[in-house]
Steps between C-alpha positions, in 0.01 A plus 500: 500500500732654228336735254592701204313813339500637153262741328246469783508134500631275778621135483578247775828321450619171624807276452437162360772284647422199287538688170762754639293799355315805641132487427264793498127560471312831474274573784168676525363426153270207379727416204778252587841666386803317607875527411824341607881527469811358646656840608367795689583714202323268267205490726455881491520494136256211465261689738513813292451310189188311655357829619561671157341185320198521726432858425559450131265212492232689702527782238476255204190331625338816636502405869596742770830435687408379842634710784607288804274728731250782450577677828166421642464243773204377703565321836271318738630507841340443849330804634762527783786517249312762306444700820872471594614599156272808504640603840860440370441721195335776711805491750743534207302795359405324182197345330436132535594471122830676545587306802408162345707591198800575715472185713436280198800647322728458789387136543542424134838651474637458852 
């Protein structure tokens, strides 16, 4: 998956072979915000414009700008996975929260 980021917002980008354009959509918000362009440079500009318009529109209508994530996550995992994660965290000398943040970060960016 190809992504772009601007002002704390992230978008997924795909190439539409039929129309020969790049198409993007902001992720992690309930509103649908899309953009497109026929060059990478144009796509970056269209994304920045879409984010800026989204932020301006939220301000005009008195709505809070949605953040893609709050930083809080709740997971339900089997007890044996929870136990193994606790042990791995203790072995690494960190809390489960710190260990999970590191592992999730590596998986998401790796």
